[in-house]
C-alpha positions in Angstrom: 0.4 -0.3 0.3 2.3 2.9 0.9 4.1 1.8 -2.5 1.3 3.2 -3.5 1.0 5.8 -1.8 4.5 7.3 -3.1 4.1 6.6 -6.3 0.3 9.2 -5.4 3.0 11.6 -3.9 5.3 11.6 -5.9 4.1 13.7 -9.2 3.9 11.4 -11.7 1.3 10.7 -14.7 -1.2 9.0 -12.5 -1.3 5.9 -15.9 -4.4 3.0 -15.8 -3.7 -0.9 -15.6 -4.1 -1.2 -19.3 -1.2 1.0 -19.9 1.2 -0.1 -17.2 0.9 -3.2 -18.6 0.9 -2.7 -22.4 4.3 0.2 -20.8 5.9 -2.5 -19.0 5.6 -5.1 -21.8 7.3 -3.5 -24.4 10.4 -2.2 -22.2 10.7 -5.9 -20.6 10.1 -8.1 -23.5 11.6 -8.5 -27.0 10.8 -6.3 -30.1 9.8 -5.3 -32.7 6.6 -4.5 -30.4 3.5 -4.4 -33.1 -0.4 -3.3 -32.2 -1.9 -6.0 -33.7 0.2 -8.3 -31.3 0.4 -6.1 -28.2 -3.9 -6.5 -28.6 -3.0 -10.2 -28.6 -1.1 -10.7 -25.6 -2.5 -8.5 -23.5 -5.9 -10.2 -24.9 -7.6 -6.7 -26.0 -8.8 -5.1 -29.3 -6.6 -3.3 -31.4 -8.3 0.4 -30.5 -7.9 -0.3 -26.8 -4.2 -0.8 -27.6 -4.5 2.4 -29.9 -6.3 4.2 -27.0 -3.7 3.1 -24.7 -0.9 4.4 -27.3 -1.8 7.4 -27.5 -2.0 8.2 -24.1 1.4 6.7 -23.7 2.8 8.4 -26.5 1.4 12.0 -25.6 3.8 11.4 -22.2 7.0 10.0 -24.7 6.9 7.3 -22.8 6.3 5.0 -26.4 6.2 6.1 -29.9 4.5 4.6 -33.1 7.0 3.9 -36.1 6.9 3.3 -39.5 9.2 0.2 -41.1 11.5 1.2 -43.6 10.5 -1.5 -45.0 6.5 -2.3 -45.1 5.6 0.7 -44.9 1.8 -0.6 -44.0 3.9 -2.1 -40.3 4.1 0.2 -37.0 6.2 -0.1 -34.7 6.3 0.8 -31.4 8.7 2.0 -29.6 10.7 3.1 -26.8 12.2 6.6 -25.5 14.7 7.3 -22.9 11.2 9.4 -21.3 9.8 6.3 -20.8 13.1 4.1 -19.3 13.2 7.8 -16.7 9.6 7.4 -15.6 10.0 2.7 -15.2 13.4 4.1 -13.3 11.7 6.4 -10.9 8.8 4.4 -10.4 11.2 1.3 -9.1 13.1 2.9 -7.5 9.9 4.2 -5.4 9.2 0.5 -5.7 12.3 -0.3 -4.0 12.1 2.5 -1.2 9.0 1.5 -0.2 10.2 -1.9 0.0 13.6 -1.2 1.8 11.9 1.6 4.4 9.2 -1.8 5.2 11.3 -4.6 5.2 15.2 -3.2 6.8 16.4 -4.2 3.4 17.6 -2.4 0.1 16.9 -4.2 -3.0 14.4 -7.0 -2.3 12.6 -6.4 -5.8 15.7 -6.6 -8.0 16.4 -9.6 -5.4 12.5 -11.1 -6.8 13.9 -9.8 -10.3 11.1 -7.7 -11.1 13.8 -4.9 -12.0 13.7 -3.7 -15.2 16.9 -5.0 -17.9 18.8 -2.3 -18.6 20.1 -1.6 -22.0 
């Protein structure tokens, strides 16, 4: 609970569960990612993904990139702003867990942290 309170107090944009799931899916799984593929993985329609991408794109967390080989395809790509958002979110989780358990890095030990690089 304290982690969520810390997140709310952080001033970061409030993302829906769907938006956060989409963001994490793109950042934590190998690409390339397409709207169709993301919709399939999350079990939702393509318009649902498009709406979430519109919001995440406006925030600068994800971006659409047209495939140069086949201009009909559009890929969903990471951004540095999105990476920074997730790193701040990760630090918030670590701080709350460290304060609650007296151990920093508990999230890392459970393997839920972002893979960098």
